[in-house]
N, C-alpha and C positions, 0 to 999 in steps of 0.2 A: 596697862601695859599688856596684860591677858587678860582674857575677857573671863567670865563666873564658869564657864562650863571646863576651860582649861585648868581654872584650880581646882574643882570638884577631882578632875580626874589625874593631876598630879595626887593630892591628895590619896587618891586610893589605890595608885601604885605603889606611894610610897606604905600607906598600909599594908598590902600584899607583901612587901618584899618583909616588913617586920615581923609578918604574923609568918614568912616561912620560915626565917631564921629561929623564931622560939616552937615551929614543929620539930619533933623528933625525926631522929636522921630515918626512919625504917617511912615514915611516913612522904621525908623531903625525895627519895627515892621512889614510890610510889607515883608519886605525883610527876616526877620528870618522866617512867615510862607512859604515864597515860600520853602527856602533851606530846612525847614525842611518837607513838602508834596514832596520834591526830594527823599527824605530818606526814608521816610516809605515805601514804597514796600520792598525795604529791612529790616528793622526791622520785617514787617510782614512775608520774608522769613524764617527769621532767626529762629522766633517762632515755624514756622511751620515746620522743618526742628527738631524741640527739641522735639518736638510732636512726629512726627512720628519715631522718635529715641525712645523717649519715649515708646510707644507704641510695636515697634520691639522687642525693649528687654524684654516687661511684654510676648512675644508672645513665645520669645524663650523656648525649651523643652527641657530638661535635656538629654545631648548627649545616657546615657543609655536607659532612654525612648523611646528613637529613637530606637535605637538595637533591643529592645523587642518589639515593633511593626514592623517592620519588621520583624524578625524572625517568629511571629506571622502570617503574610500576608504570609508570604513565605511558609510555613506548610496548611495553606489554599490553598496558588492555586495549592500544589502538590494535596491534598487530591479532589481539584475539576477534576485533570487532570488526576487522577485514577478512579475516579469517570467516569469522561465521558469515558475512556476507558471499563471501563466493562460495561456502558451502550451501547457502540457499538459493545461488543466482545457478548453480552449479544445477542443483536437485532441480531447479525448475525447466528451466533446457531439456534435460533428459527426459522429462516428464512431456512435455510438449512434443520435443521428437519422436520419443513414442506415441503420443497421440496422429501427430503427420504421417508417420508410416503408415501405424491402422488405418486411417481416417483412408489416405489414397489408396489404399487395398481395395476399398469399399467403393467407392465411388467409380461410374460407368464412364467418363471422360477420359482424355489422356491430357496430361498436367504437368505444370512448372512449377518449381521454388523460386521466388524472385524474392527480396528484399528489398523495406522500403529505403531509399538512402537519400530521401530529402521531401520538407512540406514546405507548401507555398506558405508562409507565416500570415499573409491579409485570407487566404481561405486555406483555413487551417484541415476543416473539416471536408472539403470540396473535390481537393486534389493532391497527390501524393508521387513522383517518381521513384520508380522500381529500378533494379540494376538488369532489366532482361531489354533487351531492343531485337533488330530485324535481323542481326547474327545470328540469335537464339530462335528464329523464326517466327517471335511478338508480331501480329499485326494489329491493324486499328481494328476495332469495335469485338478485341477479343475478352470474354468476362474475363471478371477478376473477385475472388472469392478467399477469403479462410477458414478455418475448420468449423468456426461458428456459423458462417454464414456469407451471402452476396456480398460483395465490397462494392464493386462499380463493372466501368469496362475501358479497355484501353481508348484514349483520345488521341495520342500522338507517339508516333515511333521515331526514336535513331537507330546508329548503331548498335550502342553500346545500353540504352535508356529507351523507358517509355514514359509518359505521361499518363495516369490512370484519376477518369472522373469517380468521385465517391456517388453515394446515396446522398450524402448531406448537400449534392450541387441540384439547383431547383431546374437543371438543364438535362438531367438524368430522368427520365420518365423508362420504367421496368410492369411490362405487365405480369400482372402476379393471380394468384386463385389463392383461394383458403379452402383449408381442409375441412371435412365433414359440414358442411352446409346444405348439398343437396335440394339447391333450390333454380341453379342453371338450366340451360341447355345439355352441359355434358355433366352433372351431378354436380356439381360445383361453382360456386358465387366468382364469379372474377371481377377484376379490377386496377387501376392504374398505380403504382405507386410513386411518388415524389417528396420531394422535400420544401419545407416552406420558401419560400423565394425571399419574403420580407423577415428572415431574422436567422441566427444562424441555429445547426441543427440542436433540436431544444433535446435535453435526454436525451439524446439518440435516438431521437423517435423520428417516422415521415408520417407523410397523409396517405392513406388510401382511398381513395375517389370511387365515383361512380357506379358505387353498390345502388341496388334497388332499393326504392321506399319500405317496402316490404320484406328487405332486410333478415332474414332470422341469423345473421352473425351475431357471435357471443367474444365478450374477452377470453383471451387465453389461448383461443383456436390460431392456428399454424397459420402461416403466410407465405408460399413458396413462390417462384416464377412458373408463371402458364404457358411459355415457349412460345407465348404470341411475339409478331415483329422479328424474329428469326436474329436477334441479338443474343438472346442468352438462353438455352435449354430449356427445357420442363425441368420443374422438380428444385432447383438450388433453394435450397433455405433462406429466406428475408426476416423474419421476426416474428410475433405473436401482436395479435390483437388485446390492446391496449385498453379503448374506450371509443364508444362510440357515438356519431349525435343526426340530426336530422339539418340536410340543408336544402335549398331550392323551393320553399314552402311544403317540405316532406314531401316532395318526391324522388325524391334521394337522400343516399348515406353517404356521410367519412368516417373512416376510422382510424385513430391514432395506431401505427405499430410503434412496435419497440424492435428495434433491428438486433440481430443476435451478434452481431459483428461490431465491436466497438469504432466507430469514423475518428476519435481520438488518442488511441493507443494500437495502433498498426504498426506491426515491425518484420510482416512477413507473409506474403501472398501467393494466391498458386493461382497461373495465367491458367486458363483454360481452352485447350487446343480442339479444332475438329477432327472429326475424326479422318478426313482425308490428311491434315498435314501431322508434320513430326517438326519436333524442335534439333536445333544444332547442337551438336554435343559440344565436350570441350571445355564449359564452362563450369563454374563454382556453382551453379542452381540449374544443371542438367537434365536434373530426376523428369523422367516423365512417363508416365503409367501406358504399360503396354497390354 
């Protein structure tokens, strides 16, 4: 029934009991103290564990309260995000307004501020509609620009809105002049800015054509309107030369121009009025430089 190791253990226990009974009382007391000291840390650990469990039980919050607290924190977090966004947008608008006001004081033209109210989904980079029309004095072919530079010209007008053809449309051609070239008869080399007819406005760039084969144009030079053609006054910023290539077997040069104004993110524009033309007042965007 019992295996051999069991008999050995039983005999050892019996012998230990007999020895304890035959030992002096003082020795037995010391033995008990020694055994008790050995198990004391275990008793202490058990007591600490019981205290920890009790404290944890007292600290447990009902699940409903946790859910409500989490919902409150989530709403507060959302409110803080919205406030932060509103603060950033307000700062951006204030900076933009200060820039617009200061810029308008430096240009020599009469200008009217207008807002973009619609994009053509099929021609996003080619046309936009603005909230200024004939009642504001706007007419066809009036130049349109932003603080950064030329955007396009008015192509059609109704009473309260106008359509603007942008530099991203290949139908729009702008006479341009390059600063600091000194190769043309007028001291600076000229060309014509157009968009690529076979592809969308790539990287916000257009093409500057009809430069001479021996052109000294370099990347980084500024391109502005030349005033030729009678639509765009001279000196409106267009962009900067990005790179160049030879065409027509080296007889002429073409340059890619990185536009100053982004055709994909236009929100506000300035319509340029001739010196003898004045806009009609009484609209939200009726500020004209005098």
